[in-house]
GUSE-91482 format. One record per residue: residue number from 1; residue in three letters; chain; z, y, x negated of N, C-alpha, C, O, CB in turn. Coordinates in Angstrom, 1 decimal. Glycine has a CB too. Example, Ala and Ser with C-alpha at 12.3 -4.5 7.8 and 13.67 -1.06 7.14 Angstrom:
// GUSE-91482
nr|rest|kette|n_c3|n_c2|n_c1|ca_c3|ca_c2|ca_c1|c_c3|c_c2|c_c1|o_c3|o_c2|o_c1|cb_c3|cb_c2|cb_c1
1|ALA|A|7.8|-5.7|-13.2|7.8|-4.5|-12.3|7.8|-3.3|-13.2|8.5|-3.3|-14.2|9.0|-4.5|-11.3
2|SER|A|7.1|-2.2|-12.8|7.1|-1.1|-13.7|7.9|0.0|-12.9|8.0|1.1|-13.4|5.7|-0.6|-14.1
END
This chain:
// GUSE-91482
nr|rest|kette|n_c3|n_c2|n_c1|ca_c3|ca_c2|ca_c1|c_c3|c_c2|c_c1|o_c3|o_c2|o_c1|cb_c3|cb_c2|cb_c1
1|UNK|A|-28.6|-101.7|-93.9|-29.9|-101.6|-94.5|-30.3|-103.0|-95.1|-29.4|-103.8|-95.5|-29.8|-100.6|-95.7
2|UNK|A|-31.6|-103.2|-95.0|-32.0|-104.5|-95.5|-32.1|-104.5|-97.0|-32.3|-103.5|-97.7|-33.4|-104.8|-94.9
3|UNK|A|-32.0|-105.7|-97.6|-32.1|-105.9|-99.0|-33.5|-105.5|-99.5|-33.6|-105.0|-100.6|-31.8|-107.4|-99.4
4|UNK|A|-34.6|-105.7|-98.7|-35.9|-105.4|-99.1|-36.1|-103.9|-99.3|-36.7|-103.4|-100.3|-36.9|-105.9|-98.1
5|UNK|A|-35.5|-103.1|-98.4|-35.5|-101.7|-98.5|-34.8|-101.2|-99.8|-35.4|-100.3|-100.5|-34.9|-101.0|-97.3
6|UNK|A|-33.7|-101.7|-100.1|-32.9|-101.3|-101.2|-33.7|-101.7|-102.5|-33.7|-100.9|-103.4|-31.5|-102.0|-101.3
7|UNK|A|-34.3|-102.9|-102.6|-35.0|-103.3|-103.8|-36.3|-102.4|-104.0|-36.6|-102.0|-105.1|-35.4|-104.8|-103.6
8|UNK|A|-36.9|-102.1|-102.9|-38.1|-101.2|-102.9|-37.7|-99.8|-103.4|-38.4|-99.2|-104.3|-38.8|-101.1|-101.6
9|UNK|A|-36.6|-99.3|-102.9|-36.2|-98.0|-103.3|-35.8|-98.0|-104.8|-36.0|-97.0|-105.5|-35.0|-97.5|-102.4
10|UNK|A|-35.1|-99.1|-105.2|-34.7|-99.2|-106.6|-35.9|-99.2|-107.5|-35.9|-98.6|-108.6|-33.8|-100.4|-106.8
11|UNK|A|-36.9|-100.0|-107.1|-38.2|-100.1|-107.9|-38.9|-98.7|-108.0|-39.4|-98.4|-109.0|-39.1|-101.1|-107.3
12|UNK|A|-38.9|-98.0|-106.9|-39.5|-96.7|-106.9|-38.7|-95.7|-107.8|-39.4|-95.0|-108.6|-39.5|-96.1|-105.5
13|UNK|A|-37.4|-95.8|-107.8|-36.6|-94.9|-108.7|-36.9|-95.3|-110.2|-37.0|-94.4|-111.0|-35.1|-95.1|-108.4
14|UNK|A|-36.9|-96.6|-110.5|-37.2|-97.0|-111.9|-38.5|-96.5|-112.3|-38.7|-96.1|-113.4|-37.1|-98.6|-112.0
15|UNK|A|-39.6|-96.7|-111.5|-40.9|-96.3|-111.8|-41.0|-94.7|-112.0|-41.6|-94.3|-112.9|-41.9|-96.7|-110.7
16|UNK|A|-40.3|-94.0|-111.1|-40.3|-92.5|-111.3|-39.6|-92.1|-112.6|-40.0|-91.2|-113.3|-39.5|-91.9|-110.1
17|UNK|A|-38.5|-92.8|-113.0|-37.8|-92.5|-114.2|-38.7|-92.8|-115.4|-38.7|-92.1|-116.4|-36.5|-93.3|-114.3
18|UNK|A|-39.4|-93.9|-115.4|-40.4|-94.2|-116.5|-41.4|-93.2|-116.6|-41.8|-92.7|-117.7|-41.0|-95.6|-116.2
19|UNK|A|-42.0|-92.7|-115.5|-43.0|-91.7|-115.5|-42.4|-90.4|-116.1|-43.1|-89.7|-116.9|-43.6|-91.4|-114.1
20|UNK|A|-41.2|-90.1|-115.7|-40.5|-88.9|-116.2|-40.3|-88.9|-117.7|-40.5|-87.9|-118.4|-39.2|-88.7|-115.5
21|UNK|A|-39.9|-90.1|-118.2|-39.7|-90.2|-119.6|-41.0|-90.2|-120.4|-41.0|-89.7|-121.5|-38.9|-91.5|-119.9
22|UNK|A|-42.1|-90.7|-119.8|-43.4|-90.7|-120.5|-43.9|-89.3|-120.6|-44.4|-88.9|-121.7|-44.4|-91.6|-119.7
23|UNK|A|-43.9|-88.5|-119.6|-44.5|-87.2|-119.5|-43.5|-86.1|-119.9|-43.9|-85.0|-120.2|-45.0|-86.9|-118.2
24|UNK|A|-42.2|-86.4|-120.0|-41.2|-85.4|-120.3|-41.0|-84.4|-119.2|-41.7|-84.4|-118.2|-41.7|-84.6|-121.5
25|UNK|A|-40.0|-83.7|-119.3|-39.6|-82.7|-118.3|-40.5|-81.5|-118.4|-40.8|-81.0|-119.5|-38.1|-82.3|-118.5
26|UNK|A|-40.9|-81.0|-117.3|-41.8|-79.8|-117.3|-40.9|-78.5|-117.2|-41.4|-77.4|-117.4|-42.7|-79.8|-116.0
27|UNK|A|-39.6|-78.7|-117.1|-38.7|-77.5|-117.1|-38.4|-77.1|-118.5|-38.4|-77.9|-119.4|-37.4|-77.8|-116.3
28|UNK|A|-38.1|-75.8|-118.6|-37.7|-75.3|-119.9|-36.2|-75.4|-120.1|-35.4|-75.1|-119.2|-38.2|-73.8|-120.1
29|UNK|A|-35.8|-75.7|-121.3|-34.4|-75.8|-121.6|-33.9|-74.3|-122.0|-34.8|-73.5|-122.2|-34.0|-76.8|-122.7
30|UNK|A|-32.7|-74.1|-122.0|-32.1|-72.8|-122.3|-32.6|-72.3|-123.7|-32.6|-73.1|-124.7|-30.6|-72.8|-122.3
31|UNK|A|-33.2|-71.1|-123.8|-33.7|-70.6|-125.0|-35.1|-70.9|-125.4|-35.6|-70.4|-126.3|-32.8|-71.0|-126.1
32|UNK|A|-35.7|-71.8|-124.6|-37.0|-72.3|-124.9|-38.0|-71.3|-124.2|-37.8|-70.9|-123.1|-37.3|-73.7|-124.4
33|UNK|A|-39.1|-70.9|-125.0|-40.1|-70.0|-124.4|-41.2|-70.8|-123.7|-41.5|-71.9|-124.2|-40.7|-69.1|-125.5
34|UNK|A|-41.8|-70.2|-122.7|-42.9|-70.9|-122.0|-44.1|-71.0|-122.9|-44.3|-70.2|-123.8|-43.2|-70.2|-120.7
35|UNK|A|-44.9|-72.1|-122.8|-46.1|-72.3|-123.6|-47.1|-71.3|-123.1|-47.2|-70.9|-122.0|-46.6|-73.7|-123.4
36|UNK|A|-47.9|-70.8|-124.1|-49.0|-69.9|-123.8|-50.1|-70.7|-123.0|-50.2|-71.9|-123.2|-49.5|-69.2|-125.1
37|UNK|A|-50.9|-70.0|-122.2|-52.0|-70.6|-121.5|-52.9|-71.3|-122.5|-53.1|-70.8|-123.6|-52.7|-69.6|-120.6
38|UNK|A|-53.5|-72.3|-122.1|-54.4|-73.1|-123.0|-55.6|-72.2|-123.3|-56.1|-71.5|-122.5|-54.8|-74.4|-122.3
39|UNK|A|-56.2|-72.4|-124.5|-57.4|-71.6|-124.8|-58.6|-71.8|-123.9|-59.3|-70.9|-123.6|-57.8|-72.0|-126.2
40|UNK|A|-58.7|-73.0|-123.3|-59.8|-73.3|-122.4|-59.7|-72.5|-121.2|-60.7|-72.0|-120.6|-59.9|-74.8|-122.0
41|UNK|A|-58.4|-72.3|-120.7|-58.2|-71.5|-119.5|-58.5|-70.0|-119.8|-59.2|-69.3|-119.0|-56.8|-71.7|-119.0
42|UNK|A|-58.1|-69.6|-121.0|-58.4|-68.2|-121.3|-59.9|-68.0|-121.5|-60.4|-66.9|-121.1|-57.6|-67.8|-122.6
43|UNK|A|-60.6|-68.9|-122.1|-62.0|-68.8|-122.2|-62.7|-68.7|-120.9|-63.7|-68.0|-120.7|-62.5|-70.0|-123.0
44|UNK|A|-62.3|-69.6|-119.9|-62.9|-69.5|-118.6|-62.6|-68.2|-117.9|-63.5|-67.6|-117.3|-62.4|-70.7|-117.7
45|UNK|A|-61.4|-67.7|-118.1|-61.1|-66.4|-117.5|-61.9|-65.3|-118.1|-62.4|-64.4|-117.4|-59.6|-66.1|-117.7
46|UNK|A|-62.1|-65.3|-119.4|-62.9|-64.3|-120.1|-64.4|-64.4|-119.7|-65.0|-63.3|-119.5|-62.8|-64.5|-121.6
47|UNK|A|-64.9|-65.6|-119.5|-66.2|-65.7|-119.0|-66.4|-65.2|-117.6|-67.4|-64.6|-117.3|-66.7|-67.2|-119.1
48|UNK|A|-65.4|-65.5|-116.7|-65.5|-65.0|-115.4|-65.5|-63.4|-115.3|-66.2|-62.8|-114.6|-64.3|-65.5|-114.5
49|UNK|A|-64.6|-62.8|-116.2|-64.6|-61.4|-116.3|-65.9|-60.8|-116.8|-66.4|-59.8|-116.3|-63.4|-60.9|-117.2
50|UNK|A|-66.5|-61.5|-117.8|-67.8|-61.0|-118.3|-68.9|-61.1|-117.2|-69.7|-60.2|-117.1|-68.2|-61.9|-119.5
51|UNK|A|-68.9|-62.1|-116.4|-69.9|-62.3|-115.4|-69.7|-61.2|-114.3|-70.6|-60.6|-113.8|-69.8|-63.7|-114.7
52|UNK|A|-68.4|-60.9|-114.0|-68.1|-59.9|-113.0|-68.6|-58.5|-113.5|-69.1|-57.7|-112.7|-66.6|-59.8|-112.7
53|UNK|A|-68.3|-58.2|-114.8|-68.8|-56.9|-115.3|-70.3|-56.8|-115.3|-70.8|-55.8|-115.0|-68.2|-56.8|-116.8
54|UNK|A|-71.0|-57.9|-115.7|-72.4|-57.9|-115.6|-73.0|-57.7|-114.2|-74.0|-57.0|-114.1|-73.0|-59.3|-116.2
55|UNK|A|-72.3|-58.3|-113.2|-72.8|-58.1|-111.8|-72.6|-56.7|-111.4|-73.5|-56.1|-110.8|-72.0|-59.0|-110.9
56|UNK|A|-71.5|-56.1|-111.8|-71.2|-54.7|-111.4|-72.3|-53.7|-112.1|-72.8|-52.8|-111.4|-69.8|-54.2|-111.8
57|UNK|A|-72.5|-54.0|-113.4|-73.5|-53.2|-114.1|-74.9|-53.3|-113.4|-75.6|-52.4|-113.3|-73.5|-53.5|-115.6
58|UNK|A|-75.3|-54.6|-113.1|-76.6|-54.8|-112.5|-76.7|-54.2|-111.1|-77.7|-53.6|-110.8|-76.8|-56.3|-112.4
59|UNK|A|-75.6|-54.2|-110.4|-75.6|-53.6|-109.0|-75.8|-52.1|-109.1|-76.4|-51.5|-108.3|-74.3|-54.0|-108.3
60|UNK|A|-75.2|-51.5|-110.1|-75.3|-50.0|-110.3|-76.8|-49.7|-110.6|-77.3|-48.7|-110.1|-74.4|-49.5|-111.4
61|UNK|A|-77.4|-50.6|-111.4|-78.8|-50.3|-111.8|-79.8|-50.5|-110.6|-80.9|-50.0|-110.6|-79.2|-51.2|-112.9
62|UNK|A|-79.4|-51.3|-109.6|-80.2|-51.6|-108.5|-80.1|-50.6|-107.4|-80.8|-50.6|-106.4|-79.9|-53.0|-107.9
63|UNK|A|-79.1|-49.7|-107.5|-78.9|-48.6|-106.5|-80.2|-47.8|-106.4|-80.8|-47.4|-107.4|-77.6|-47.8|-106.8
64|UNK|A|-80.5|-47.4|-105.1|-81.7|-46.6|-105.0|-81.6|-45.2|-105.6|-80.5|-44.7|-105.6|-82.1|-46.5|-103.5
65|UNK|A|-82.6|-44.7|-106.1|-82.6|-43.4|-106.7|-82.4|-42.4|-105.6|-82.9|-42.5|-104.5|-83.9|-43.1|-107.5
66|UNK|A|-81.7|-41.3|-105.9|-81.5|-40.3|-104.8|-82.8|-39.6|-104.5|-83.7|-39.5|-105.3|-80.5|-39.2|-105.3
67|UNK|A|-83.0|-39.3|-103.2|-84.2|-38.7|-102.7|-84.4|-37.3|-103.4|-83.4|-36.6|-103.5|-84.2|-38.6|-101.2
68|UNK|A|-85.6|-36.9|-103.7|-85.8|-35.6|-104.3|-85.5|-34.5|-103.3|-85.7|-34.7|-102.1|-87.3|-35.5|-104.9
69|UNK|A|-85.1|-33.4|-103.8|-84.8|-32.3|-102.9|-86.1|-31.7|-102.5|-87.0|-31.5|-103.3|-83.8|-31.3|-103.6
70|UNK|A|-86.2|-31.4|-101.2|-87.4|-30.7|-100.7|-87.4|-29.3|-101.2|-86.4|-28.6|-101.2|-87.5|-30.8|-99.1
71|UNK|A|-88.6|-28.8|-101.5|-88.7|-27.3|-101.9|-88.2|-26.4|-100.7|-88.5|-26.7|-99.6|-90.2|-27.0|-102.3
72|UNK|A|-87.6|-25.4|-101.1|-87.1|-24.4|-100.1|-87.0|-23.0|-100.7|-86.9|-22.9|-101.9|-85.7|-24.8|-99.6
73|UNK|A|-87.1|-22.0|-99.9|-87.1|-20.6|-100.3|-85.6|-20.3|-100.4|-84.9|-20.4|-99.4|-87.8|-19.7|-99.4
74|UNK|A|-85.2|-19.8|-101.6|-83.8|-19.5|-101.7|-83.6|-17.9|-101.8|-82.4|-17.5|-101.6|-83.2|-20.1|-103.0
75|UNK|A|-84.6|-17.2|-101.9|-84.5|-15.7|-101.8|-85.9|-15.1|-101.9|-86.8|-15.6|-102.4|-83.7|-15.2|-103.0
76|UNK|A|-86.0|-13.9|-101.3|-87.2|-13.2|-101.3|-86.9|-11.8|-101.9|-86.0|-11.1|-101.6|-87.8|-13.0|-99.8
77|UNK|A|-87.8|-11.4|-102.8|-87.7|-10.1|-103.5|-88.9|-9.2|-103.2|-90.0|-9.7|-103.2|-87.6|-10.4|-105.1
78|UNK|A|-88.6|-8.0|-102.8|-89.6|-7.1|-102.6|-89.9|-6.4|-104.0|-89.1|-5.7|-104.5|-89.2|-6.0|-101.5
79|UNK|A|-91.1|-6.7|-104.5|-91.5|-6.2|-105.8|-92.5|-5.1|-105.8|-92.8|-4.4|-106.8|-91.9|-7.3|-106.7
80|UNK|A|-93.1|-4.9|-104.6|-94.1|-3.9|-104.5|-95.4|-4.3|-105.1|-95.4|-5.1|-106.1|-93.7|-2.6|-105.1
81|UNK|A|-96.5|-3.9|-104.6|-97.9|-4.2|-105.1|-98.2|-5.7|-104.7|-97.5|-6.3|-103.9|-97.9|-4.0|-106.6
82|UNK|A|-99.2|-6.2|-105.4|-99.7|-7.5|-105.1|-99.4|-8.4|-106.3|-99.7|-8.0|-107.4|-101.2|-7.5|-104.7
83|UNK|A|-98.8|-9.5|-106.1|-98.5|-10.4|-107.3|-99.8|-11.0|-107.8|-100.7|-11.3|-107.1|-97.6|-11.6|-106.9
84|UNK|A|-100.0|-11.0|-109.1|-101.2|-11.5|-109.7|-101.0|-12.7|-110.6|-101.9|-13.4|-111.1|-101.8|-10.4|-110.6
85|UNK|A|-99.7|-13.1|-110.8|-99.4|-14.3|-111.7|-98.1|-14.9|-111.3|-97.3|-14.3|-110.6|-99.4|-13.9|-113.2
86|UNK|A|-97.9|-16.1|-111.7|-96.6|-16.8|-111.5|-96.3|-17.6|-112.7|-97.2|-18.0|-113.5|-96.7|-17.8|-110.2
87|UNK|A|-95.1|-17.9|-112.9|-94.6|-18.7|-114.1|-93.6|-19.7|-113.6|-92.8|-19.5|-112.8|-94.0|-17.8|-115.2
88|UNK|A|-93.7|-20.9|-114.2|-92.8|-22.0|-113.8|-91.9|-22.1|-115.0|-92.3|-22.3|-116.2|-93.5|-23.3|-113.5
89|UNK|A|-90.5|-22.0|-114.8|-89.6|-22.2|-115.9|-88.2|-22.5|-115.4|-87.8|-22.0|-114.3|-89.6|-20.9|-116.7
90|UNK|A|-87.5|-23.3|-116.1|-86.1|-23.7|-115.8|-86.0|-24.3|-114.4|-85.0|-24.1|-113.7|-85.3|-22.5|-115.9
91|UNK|A|-87.0|-25.0|-114.0|-87.0|-25.7|-112.7|-87.3|-24.8|-111.5|-87.1|-25.3|-110.4|-85.6|-26.3|-112.5
92|UNK|A|-87.8|-23.6|-111.8|-88.1|-22.7|-110.7|-89.5|-22.1|-110.9|-90.0|-22.1|-112.0|-87.0|-21.6|-110.6
93|UNK|A|-90.1|-21.6|-109.8|-91.3|-20.9|-109.8|-91.0|-19.4|-109.7|-90.4|-19.0|-108.8|-92.3|-21.4|-108.7
94|UNK|A|-91.5|-18.6|-110.7|-91.2|-17.2|-110.7|-92.5|-16.4|-110.6|-92.5|-15.2|-110.6|-90.5|-16.8|-112.0
END
């Protein structure tokens, strides 16, 4: 191996070790609990959930109204004589 390669590799290792010491280890030591998510991340998540809920609610409001039911005869009664009056009540014509 060339001396230049060894020196370059050694310089890279020294630089990596300095970065490691500056930023610290990202691994947890025994008994250490993981950090909770940052408040900014939780805030963004909450905002995204709120937007999703608003879209779902708005989409339900935009759904077309069901078509009205067409009038239909549901039964015929023989009452004798001639009918002289009718009454509308409880959603039906009597």
